DRENBA-667161 format. One record per residue (C-alpha): residue number from 1; x, y, z; residue in one letter. Coordinates in steps of 0.05 Angstrom, whole numbers, plus 5000, padded with zeros to 4 digits. Example, Ala and Ser with C-alpha at 12.3 -4.5 7.8 and 13.67 -1.06 7.14 Angstrom:
# DRENBA-667161
1/5246/4910/5156/A
2/5273/4979/5143/S
//
This chain:
# DRENBA-667161
1/9032/1892/1497/M
2/9099/1883/1468/A
3/9103/1826/1518/I
4/9046/1784/1493/S
5/9064/1799/1419/Q
6/9137/1772/1428/T
7/9117/1712/1468/V
8/9060/1694/1421/Q
9/9108/1693/1363/M
10/9148/1637/1394/H
11/9091/1587/1404/I
12/9074/1574/1328/P
13/9148/1590/1311/L
14/9165/1518/1292/E
15/9110/1521/1236/N
16/9171/1554/1199/F
17/9237/1536/1234/T
18/9215/1464/1234/A
19/9178/1466/1169/A
20/9187/1401/1128/I
21/9207/1417/1056/P
22/9200/1371/0996/G
23/9254/1316/0996/H
24/9279/1257/0963/R
25/9338/1208/0970/C
26/9409/1230/0951/W
27/9425/1195/0889/V
28/9497/1182/0863/H
29/9485/1192/0793/I
30/9441/1254/0801/L
31/9472/1291/0858/D
32/9547/1276/0855/N
33/9576/1333/0817/D
34/9641/1298/0804/T
35/9609/1248/0758/I
36/9612/1278/0686/S
37/9649/1225/0644/D
38/9601/1163/0656/D
39/9557/1180/0597/G
40/9495/1208/0643/T
41/9504/1275/0618/G
42/9461/1262/0558/I
43/9399/1244/0602/F
44/9354/1296/0629/S
45/9346/1308/0704/H
46/9276/1277/0700/D
47/9300/1217/0668/A
48/9356/1202/0717/L
49/9304/1216/0772/L
50/9257/1165/0741/R
51/9311/1109/0740/I
52/9335/1125/0811/S
53/9273/1137/0854/I
54/9207/1097/0858/P
55/9142/1128/0844/W
56/9089/1134/0898/D
57/9014/1123/0885/S
58/9008/1194/0862/N
59/9061/1184/0811/L
60/9109/1226/0846/K
61/9179/1209/0872/P
62/9182/1173/0940/E
63/9210/1212/0994/K
64/9241/1158/1033/C
65/9263/1100/0986/R
66/9309/1095/0928/R
67/9326/1038/0878/F
68/9383/0996/0899/L
69/9408/1003/0825/H
70/9391/1048/0770/P
71/9332/1018/0732/Q
72/9349/1039/0662/W
73/9292/0996/0635/Q
74/9241/1045/0662/L
75/9261/1093/0608/L
76/9228/1048/0560/H
77/9165/1034/0596/L
78/9100/1069/0591/N
79/9062/1092/0650/E
80/9016/1031/0647/S
81/9070/0980/0655/S
82/9106/1014/0714/L
83/9078/0966/0762/N
84/9093/0902/0726/T
85/9157/0889/0767/S
86/9182/0913/0832/E
87/9256/0927/0831/P
88/9296/0925/0900/D
89/9296/0991/0939/T
90/9332/1014/1001/E
91/9325/1074/1049/P
92/9362/1139/1040/C
93/9428/1113/1067/V
94/9469/1170/1038/D
95/9421/1224/1061/G
96/9369/1269/1027/W
97/9364/1327/0978/V
98/9313/1377/0999/Y
99/9275/1429/0961/D
100/9298/1497/0984/K
101/9255/1542/0943/S
102/9212/1560/1002/T
103/9257/1545/1062/F
104/9332/1545/1048/P
105/9342/1517/1117/S
106/9306/1490/1177/T
107/9322/1442/1234/I
108/9293/1391/1196/V
109/9341/1397/1144/T
110/9399/1407/1191/K
111/9388/1341/1226/W
112/9348/1303/1176/D
113/9286/1298/1214/L
114/9249/1264/1157/V
115/9225/1192/1141/C
116/9238/1147/1199/E
117/9261/1211/1241/S
118/9205/1252/1227/Q
119/9172/1239/1296/S
120/9229/1274/1323/L
121/9202/1340/1302/K
122/9138/1328/1342/S
123/9185/1312/1402/V
124/9213/1381/1401/A
125/9144/1410/1395/Q
126/9122/1367/1455/F
127/9178/1386/1498/L
128/9163/1457/1485/F
129/9092/1448/1505/M
130/9115/1404/1564/F
131/9156/1461/1587/G
132/9097/1505/1586/M
133/9060/1456/1630/L
134/9113/1456/1680/L
135/9125/1527/1677/G
136/9052/1544/1688/G
137/9049/1501/1747/L
138/9116/1521/1784/I
139/9120/1593/1763/F
140/9047/1602/1779/G
141/9061/1586/1852/H
142/9125/1628/1851/L
143/9088/1683/1831/S
144/9037/1684/1884/D
145/9095/1678/1935/R
146/9149/1726/1906/F
147/9111/1773/1866/G
148/9094/1784/1793/R
149/9149/1830/1776/R
150/9206/1788/1801/L
151/9184/1726/1766/I
152/9167/1766/1700/L
153/9235/1794/1698/R
154/9270/1725/1712/W
155/9230/1696/1655/C
156/9248/1748/1607/F
157/9322/1730/1618/L
158/9313/1656/1615/Q
159/9270/1661/1549/A
160/9320/1711/1522/A
161/9380/1663/1537/I
162/9350/1596/1520/A
163/9318/1618/1451/D
164/9379/1657/1430/T
165/9425/1595/1446/C
166/9380/1551/1403/V
167/9411/1580/1342/V
168/9476/1556/1365/F
169/9454/1486/1387/A
170/9506/1432/1364/P
171/9458/1374/1365/S
172/9386/1361/1364/F
173/9384/1341/1439/L
174/9411/1408/1458/V
175/9360/1442/1413/Y
176/9305/1405/1448/C
177/9333/1422/1517/S
178/9337/1495/1503/L
179/9267/1493/1473/R
180/9242/1462/1537/F
181/9274/1519/1577/L
182/9241/1569/1532/A
183/9173/1539/1541/G
184/9182/1534/1612/F
185/9183/1611/1615/S
186/9132/1624/1566/T
187/9071/1609/1606/V
188/9097/1653/1664/A
189/9108/1712/1618/L
190/9035/1711/1592/L
191/9001/1696/1661/S
192/9037/1752/1699/N
193/9028/1803/1644/C
194/8954/1786/1648/V
195/8955/1785/1725/A
196/8989/1855/1727/L
197/8939/1884/1679/I
198/8879/1858/1717/I
199/8908/1880/1784/E
200/8924/1948/1765/W
201/8861/1964/1724/S
202/8796/1991/1749/V
203/8731/1947/1741/L
204/8709/1982/1678/R
205/8773/1977/1641/F
206/8791/1900/1657/Q
207/8752/1871/1598/A
208/8786/1922/1554/M
209/8854/1902/1583/G
210/8840/1834/1567/M
211/8820/1852/1496/T
212/8881/1891/1483/L
213/8924/1830/1506/V
214/8887/1784/1457/T
215/8895/1838/1402/C
216/8970/1835/1417/S
217/8972/1762/1406/H
218/8936/1769/1338/S
219/8989/1823/1322/I
220/9044/1775/1339/G
221/9016/1723/1291/H
222/9015/1777/1238/I
223/9086/1796/1252/I
224/9112/1724/1253/L
225/9081/1711/1183/G
226/9114/1771/1158/G
227/9182/1759/1191/L
228/9181/1686/1170/A
229/9167/1708/1096/F
230/9226/1758/1100/A
231/9274/1711/1137/F
232/9272/1642/1109/R
233/9335/1615/1142/E
234/9313/1585/1207/W
235/9375/1615/1244/H
236/9359/1684/1223/T
237/9287/1679/1242/L
238/9300/1648/1311/Q
239/9348/1708/1326/L
240/9299/1760/1299/V
241/9243/1736/1346/V
242/9290/1724/1404/S
243/9332/1783/1415/V
244/9272/1827/1435/P
245/9267/1786/1500/F
246/9335/1822/1521/F
247/9306/1888/1503/V
248/9242/1871/1546/L
249/9287/1846/1603/F
250/9323/1911/1606/L
251/9263/1956/1597/S
252/9223/1915/1649/S
253/9262/1950/1709/G
254/9209/2007/1709/W
255/9151/1958/1715/L
256/9115/1967/1786/A
257/9098/1910/1828/E
258/9024/1897/1838/S
259/8999/1941/1895/A
260/8940/1891/1906/R
261/8990/1833/1911/W
262/9035/1871/1960/L
263/8977/1886/2005/I
264/8946/1817/2006/V
265/9014/1790/2023/N
266/9023/1833/2083/N
267/9065/1886/2053/K
268/9021/1945/2061/P
269/9076/1999/2064/D
270/9105/1975/1997/K
271/9037/1971/1968/G
272/9023/2044/1990/L
273/9087/2065/1959/K
274/9067/2038/1889/E
275/8999/2067/1893/L
276/9027/2136/1905/R
277/9074/2128/1847/K
278/9018/2106/1804/A
279/8975/2164/1827/A
280/9035/2217/1813/H
281/9041/2184/1743/T
282/8968/2194/1726/N
283/8974/2266/1747/G
284/8937/2261/1812/I
285/8960/2318/1859/K
286/8969/2312/1932/N
287/8972/2236/1930/A
288/9013/2230/1992/G
289/8961/2268/2028/E
290/8904/2232/2003/T
291/8933/2162/2002/L
292/8951/2145/2073/T
293/8962/2082/2113/M
294/8896/2097/2151/E
295/8855/2103/2086/V
296/8889/2041/2058/L
297/8875/1999/2121/R
298/8802/2022/2123/S
299/8792/2011/2048/T
300/8831/1943/2043/M
301/8811/1913/2113/Q
302/8787/1850/2086/K
303/8850/1840/2044/E
304/8897/1853/2104/L
305/8862/1807/2149/E
306/8865/1755/2093/A
307/8938/1766/2088/A
308/8946/1740/2161/Q
309/8914/1676/2146/N
310/8969/1658/2089/N
311/8924/1612/2051/P
312/8951/1549/2019/S
313/8942/1506/1961/V
314/8901/1462/2005/Y
315/8853/1516/2016/D
316/8848/1526/1944/L
317/8819/1458/1932/F
318/8786/1449/2001/H
319/8735/1504/1985/T
320/8677/1472/1950/P
321/8659/1535/1908/T
322/8731/1545/1888/L
323/8741/1471/1870/R
324/8675/1471/1828/K
325/8695/1534/1791/W
326/8765/1512/1778/I
327/8740/1446/1747/C
328/8689/1483/1703/L
329/8734/1535/1681/T
330/8787/1479/1668/A
331/8744/1442/1623/F
332/8719/1507/1585/V
333/8793/1527/1573/R
334/8810/1460/1550/F
335/8753/1452/1500/A
336/8763/1518/1469/I
337/8841/1512/1467/S
338/8839/1446/1433/M
339/8794/1472/1375/L
340/8838/1539/1374/H
341/8904/1499/1368/F
342/8872/1444/1326/G
343/8859/1499/1274/L
344/8925/1540/1286/L
345/8969/1477/1278/L
346/8936/1454/1217/N
347/8940/1515/1175/I
348/8957/1468/1115/Q
349/8886/1452/1110/H
350/8871/1522/1087/L
351/8921/1523/1034/G
352/8998/1515/1014/S
353/9019/1587/1028/N
354/9035/1580/1101/V
355/9060/1651/1104/F
356/8992/1676/1079/L
357/8951/1638/1127/F
358/8997/1655/1186/Q
359/8981/1729/1173/V
360/8910/1712/1154/L
361/8898/1680/1222/F
362/8924/1743/1261/G
363/8879/1789/1214/I
364/8818/1749/1229/I
365/8829/1744/1302/S
366/8834/1823/1310/L
367/8762/1838/1297/P
368/8745/1778/1340/G
369/8779/1810/1400/S
370/8741/1877/1391/C
371/8678/1838/1381/L
372/8690/1803/1449/A
373/8700/1870/1484/L
374/8631/1893/1456/L
375/8597/1828/1475/A
376/8629/1825/1545/M
377/8605/1893/1561/N
378/8531/1883/1533/H
379/8517/1808/1538/I
380/8566/1791/1597/G
381/8624/1745/1605/R
382/8588/1677/1609/A
383/8538/1692/1556/G
384/8589/1717/1504/S
385/8631/1653/1514/Q
386/8569/1612/1501/T
387/8551/1645/1437/I
388/8621/1646/1407/F
389/8640/1570/1430/M
390/8572/1550/1399/F
391/8590/1584/1335/L
392/8661/1556/1336/S
393/8635/1487/1345/G
394/8579/1490/1293/V
395/8628/1520/1240/S
396/8677/1462/1252/I
397/8625/1410/1249/L
398/8596/1437/1183/L
399/8666/1427/1154/L
400/8655/1353/1160/T
401/8594/1358/1110/F
402/8634/1401/1061/V
403/8671/1362/1005/P
404/8745/1374/0999/Q
405/8738/1399/0927/E
406/8698/1461/0952/M
407/8762/1496/0977/Q
408/8731/1566/0986/T
409/8673/1541/1029/L
410/8724/1501/1071/N
411/8766/1561/1078/A
412/8709/1606/1102/I
413/8685/1557/1154/L
414/8753/1542/1180/A
415/8765/1621/1183/T
416/8701/1631/1220/L
417/8720/1575/1265/G
418/8789/1614/1280/M
419/8759/1683/1290/G
420/8703/1659/1339/T
421/8756/1610/1376/S
422/8796/1667/1388/S
423/8741/1712/1411/T
424/8723/1656/1458/S
425/8791/1652/1489/V
426/8789/1728/1503/T
427/8722/1722/1541/C
428/8746/1664/1578/S
429/8811/1697/1601/I
430/8775/1760/1622/A
431/8723/1718/1658/H
432/8769/1672/1697/T
433/8813/1731/1720/N
434/8752/1765/1749/E
435/8723/1701/1777/L
436/8780/1682/1824/F
437/8809/1717/1885/P
438/8876/1754/1886/T
439/8910/1707/1933/V
440/8907/1652/1883/F
441/8900/1684/1817/R
442/8966/1671/1791/A
443/8967/1598/1814/R
444/8895/1585/1785/I
445/8920/1621/1717/S
446/8982/1571/1719/G
447/8928/1509/1728/I
448/8888/1537/1668/L
449/8948/1550/1626/V
450/8966/1477/1640/I
451/8899/1454/1617/T
452/8911/1500/1554/T
453/8977/1468/1544/C
454/8948/1397/1550/V
455/8897/1416/1497/A
456/8950/1446/1450/A
457/8991/1382/1458/A
458/8930/1337/1443/L
459/8901/1380/1387/A
460/8953/1353/1332/P
461/8954/1282/1364/L
462/8877/1278/1346/L
463/8892/1284/1274/M
464/8920/1217/1274/T
465/8849/1193/1286/L
466/8838/1212/1213/A
467/8862/1141/1194/V
468/8797/1114/1221/F
469/8755/1173/1195/S
470/8779/1240/1164/T
471/8720/1272/1198/H
472/8732/1245/1267/L
473/8779/1295/1293/P
474/8738/1353/1270/W
475/8676/1324/1303/I
476/8714/1320/1368/I
477/8737/1392/1365/Y
478/8666/1416/1349/G
479/8629/1370/1402/V
480/8675/1394/1456/F
481/8668/1470/1437/S
482/8593/1465/1439/I
483/8594/1427/1509/L
484/8641/1477/1538/A
485/8590/1535/1513/G
486/8537/1503/1560/F
487/8582/1488/1617/V
488/8602/1564/1623/V
489/8533/1576/1642/L
490/8543/1543/1705/L
491/8594/1597/1727/L
492/8573/1663/1758/P
493/8569/1728/1718/E
494/8628/1775/1736/T
495/8610/1839/1692/R
496/8609/1904/1735/N
497/8622/1858/1798/Q
498/8681/1877/1848/P
499/8745/1838/1842/L
500/8751/1784/1895/P
501/8812/1788/1939/D
502/8798/1730/1988/T
503/8765/1663/1993/I
504/8712/1697/2034/Q
505/8696/1744/1975/D
506/8683/1682/1935/V
507/8639/1651/1985/E
508/8598/1715/1997/N
509/8588/1720/1919/K
510/8562/1649/1918/R
511/8513/1664/1978/K
512/8494/1727/1944/G
513/8477/1692/1879/L
514/8438/1637/1919/R
515/8398/1693/1956/K
516/8385/1731/1891/S
517/8355/1667/1860/K
518/8312/1650/1921/E
519/8285/1723/1919/E
520/8269/1716/1844/D
521/8234/1652/1857/T
522/8194/1683/1914/C
523/8172/1738/1869/M
524/8150/1693/1814/K
525/8106/1653/1863/V
526/8079/1716/1896/T
527/8048/1740/1831/R
528/8002/1679/1829/F
//
């Protein structure tokens, strides 16, 4: 669980390390401490600010322009006559002055990522997400080929080095490169953690395992909010959340490789050894006598036969059933992730206290994870997703009809959307991991994480559509979520079903579902 908590803190980390504080142009008569004998000392700070910086439409100082020369005449004009003339202005050629009351330093203040350079902040966030995209694709394949444990340990080391070195980045280009490498390892850490939990869990505990993972995500959000409040300097916060990766790397040596992966990859001897270790750890006596190669071969006969075939990526998309399920699950994951990240990355819509709402988001997600476990066990994986995705979409659509002045109702609806979207993500992860065979599970997880990363990158971009209509981004979030809720119903239910290991298991499940439907139809017709 510590893995998920630590990794999850790095995804929204730039909400704080790259926060944009209030700022204005550096002004000679205001900010040059050596000036004291020119007579300006008789004027107040507000008066000097008024003659140095033009006001915007909200009667606040402009953030990116200053007067070419001090406009002393403005001291004698009332507010109604401020727009009678337009003095010459210029960009902030001498730099900016930042409000350090909330954030003493961020990467924005270090490299002046404001005004014309403000889009560079989005570039840094995009490169992190792009790293997650490539990492999900490449490490997903490597995990299926070389094992979950090896790739997991490598990604611990890569994340530890990259995220720690970010603090010492001498330029913004180096910072972006290191964040890209950090994002590259992020997805593999999450997907391999999930794969190990699923592949080492018995059927009745798999949903609980995924719920605990999601709960750890929520706890990570809560911890990040608390750490960001305590450590306002971006260097310090970055170090505090990065150093634990070194601890996780050193402690990951005791992690056991997935016995299921070893068996399906034609390594039954090593798989048997790991099973005996697990049995001994769980207090099972005489495990060496009970767990023999003959028992293993008879129990895992299908898996051992499948290992001889060595399926490729071509087999993954060549199989009609798998191809259909991948497309459907990808759309579902894309839709719910777009809504989830749309809310997560727009916390400012809930209020100005970003620390409070970061913690609030985690607190809201916790009961949602527990609710997901209850719903999956009683309603099923597919039905649970449909309900929660529908609630998410409806709550976001209702936001478009609520006036901005009704802040409390807006916060309630957005909070409901956050909670239900988090619950939907939990159900989706559990469902997809139980749906696909072991030989492709990590690779498919990587593909689905790619769709998640695309949605995460697209979610803030959709907010630019607000220039056409303030409601349009939220309508898109809501409609996609509702559509995905209906698409889930096209996937088979996996509650209390054996975990598939081979492509043949998937085909047998499809045939079994078709036969069951035909028998149900026959029974209904026979009654008449």
